[in-house]
C-alpha positions in Angstrom: -9.9 15.4 -11.7 -12.2 14.2 -8.8 -10.0 11.9 -6.1 -9.6 9.1 -6.3 -9.5 8.4 -2.1 -11.6 10.9 0.0 -11.7 10.9 3.9 -13.5 12.9 5.4 -14.1 13.5 9.3 -12.6 9.9 9.5 -12.1 9.6 13.5 -10.7 6.1 15.0 -11.2 5.5 18.6 -10.5 2.0 19.9 -11.7 0.7 23.1 -14.6 3.0 25.3 -14.7 4.6 28.2 -11.5 5.4 30.7 -9.5 3.4 28.7 -10.9 4.7 25.2 -7.8 6.0 23.0 -8.7 8.3 20.0 -5.9 7.0 17.7 -7.3 9.1 15.2 -9.4 12.3 14.9 -11.3 14.2 12.7 -9.4 13.4 9.8 -9.7 14.9 6.3 -7.3 14.1 3.3 -7.2 13.7 -0.9 -5.1 12.1 -3.1 -5.1 11.8 -7.2 -4.3 9.6 -9.3 -0.8 10.4 -11.1 0.4 11.4 -7.1 2.9 9.8 -4.8 2.2 10.9 -1.1 4.8 10.2 2.4 3.2 10.3 5.6 5.0 10.7 9.0 5.2 10.8 11.9 5.7 9.6 15.4 5.3 6.5 17.5 1.5 7.0 18.3 0.7 9.5 15.8 -1.9 7.3 14.0 0.4 6.6 10.9 -0.4 3.1 10.9 -4.1 3.7 11.7 -4.3 6.0 9.0 -2.9 3.1 6.8 -5.4 0.6 7.8 -8.0 2.6 7.2 -7.0 3.9 3.7 -5.8 0.1 3.1 -9.5 -1.2 4.4 -8.2 -3.2 6.8 -9.8 -1.5 9.3 -13.1 0.1 9.9 -13.8 3.8 11.4 -15.3 4.9 14.1 -17.0 7.8 12.2 -16.8 9.7 8.7 -16.9 8.7 4.7 -14.9 7.3 3.0 -14.7 7.2 -0.4 -13.1 5.3 -3.3 -13.8 7.7 -6.8 -16.5 8.8 -5.2 -18.8 6.0 -3.4 -18.5 5.7 -0.2 -16.9 2.3 1.6 -17.7 2.8 5.0 -21.7 2.1 3.7 -20.2 -1.5 2.8 -20.3 -4.5 4.2 -16.7 -6.8 4.7 -17.2 -9.1 2.4 -17.9 -5.9 0.0 -15.0 -4.8 0.8 -12.7 -7.5 0.9 -13.8 -8.0 -3.0 -12.7 -3.8 -3.5 -10.0 -3.9 -1.4 -8.8 -6.8 -3.9 -8.8 -4.9 -7.0 -8.3 -1.1 -6.2 -5.6 -1.7 -3.3 -1.7 -3.6 -2.9 0.1 -3.7 -0.1 4.1 -3.5 0.3 5.7 -3.9 3.6 8.9 -3.8 5.1 9.0 -7.2 5.7 8.3 -7.9 2.5 5.4 -10.7 4.0 6.5 -12.9 1.2 5.4 -16.8 1.6 8.4 -18.8 1.9 7.1 -22.3 0.7 6.2 -20.5 -2.5 8.7 -19.6 -5.2 8.1 -16.3 -6.4 6.5 -16.6 -9.2 4.0 -18.4 -6.9 4.1 -15.6 -5.0 3.2 -13.1 -7.6 0.3 -15.6 -8.9 -1.6 -15.8 -5.3 -3.5 -12.0 -5.5 -5.1 -13.0 -8.7 -6.4 -16.6 -7.8 -7.9 -14.7 -4.7 -9.0 -12.4 -6.8 -10.2 -14.5 -9.6 -11.2 -14.2 -13.5 -8.0 -15.1 -14.9 -6.8 -18.6 -15.9 -3.9 -20.5 -15.1 -1.9 -19.1 -18.3 -3.1 -15.4 -18.1 -1.7 -15.5 -14.5 1.2 -17.2 -15.2 1.7 -14.4 -18.2 1.1 -11.1 -15.9 3.3 -12.6 -12.9 6.0 -12.9 -15.5 5.4 -10.0 -17.4 5.5 -7.8 -13.9 9.0 -10.0 -12.4 10.3 -9.2 -16.0 9.8 -5.8 -15.8 11.4 -5.0 -12.2 14.8 -6.9 -13.0 14.1 -10.0 -11.9 12.7 -12.8 -14.5 15.8 -15.0 -14.0 15.1 -15.9 -10.7 10.9 -17.4 -11.3 11.4 -20.2 -9.4 14.0 -18.8 -6.9 12.2 -19.0 -3.1 12.5 -15.9 -1.0 15.3 -17.1 1.0 17.4 -17.6 -2.3 17.4 -13.6 -2.7 18.4 -10.1 -1.5 16.7 -8.2 0.4 15.9 -6.0 -2.3 15.2 -8.5 -4.8 12.4 -9.5 -2.4 11.0 -5.5 -1.9 10.8 -6.2 -5.9 9.4 -8.8 -6.0 6.5 -7.6 -3.4 6.1 -4.6 -5.6 5.5 -7.1 -8.2 2.5 -9.5 -6.5 1.1 -5.7 -5.5 0.2 -4.4 -8.8 -0.6 -8.5 -9.7 -3.9 -7.1 -9.9 -3.0 -3.6 -10.9 -4.5 -1.4 -8.8 -5.0 2.1 -8.4 -3.5 2.3 -5.6 0.0 1.2 -3.6 0.0 1.4 -0.1 3.5 0.9 1.3 4.8 0.3 4.7 7.8 1.9 5.4 9.1 -0.6 2.4 12.7 1.3 2.3 12.4 0.3 6.2 15.0 -3.0 5.5 17.4 -1.8 2.9 20.6 -0.4 2.3 20.5 3.4 0.8 21.3 2.5 -2.4 18.4 -0.2 -2.5 16.0 1.9 -0.6 16.5 4.6 -3.5 15.7 2.0 -6.1 12.7 1.1 -5.2 11.5 5.0 -4.9 12.8 5.0 -8.7 10.2 2.4 -9.5 7.6 4.0 -7.3 8.0 7.0 -9.6 7.7 5.3 -12.3 4.4 3.5 -10.8 3.8 7.2 -10.3 4.1 8.8 -14.0 1.6 5.2 -15.2 -1.2 7.2 -13.7 -1.1 4.9 -10.3 -1.3 7.0 -6.6 1.3 6.1 -4.2 0.7 6.4 -0.8 3.9 5.9 1.7 4.3 5.1 5.4 8.4 6.2 6.3 10.5 7.7 9.2 13.6 8.7 6.2 12.8 12.8 6.6 15.0 12.8 3.2 12.1 11.3 1.6 10.1 14.7 2.0 12.2 15.9 -0.9 11.6 12.7 -3.0 7.6 13.0 -2.7 4.8 15.2 -4.0 3.8 16.2 -0.6 4.3 15.0 2.7 1.6 14.2 5.6 2.4 15.5 8.6 0.2 13.8 11.6 0.6 13.8 15.2 -0.8 12.3 18.2 -4.5 11.5 15.6 -4.2 14.9 13.9 -2.8 16.2 10.8 -0.9 18.7 11.8 0.9 19.6 7.9 
């Protein structure tokens, strides 16, 4: 089975001349369906740059990004934005929920941007996702009325709204206690079992035991 994502000789340089910083250097990686992958490295190792490129939030300076064998690097920004909206879900450490919206409205938001669904369909999808994540009795609550663990579940539901094949998680358990963090990891395992690719940046070495493989970065290089 071909890889969902392939990075071929991907490099990223910020600035130019003597001020140039090579954040990522000639990186070759592939990721498959039904896989839970971790990314680790010290501050400045290139983790954030790699995640931003994987999420199509940043352009590589050189190399090819292949999504289902299609060279995304060759597309214009508008095309990339459209592909990203339906192909990739994002989960952040700080949740990034809209504080003035109910959690139901938060989950509906990415479907509005993607288009293609009626208001009724969007409500049904959002309600179903929140029900699966144990929040069906909180639909009209706002993020400020929920615990950190509940907010992260809302963020996971929102990331799944457009049924993307890829989920990118940036330190998703960093603001949670150990028990709640483990519950989030369990959710990721369930999603992986359903065929999704999960890529998670983490500082927690204990997570080496729960992912399928851990990618270690140092100074812009994949070291293991």
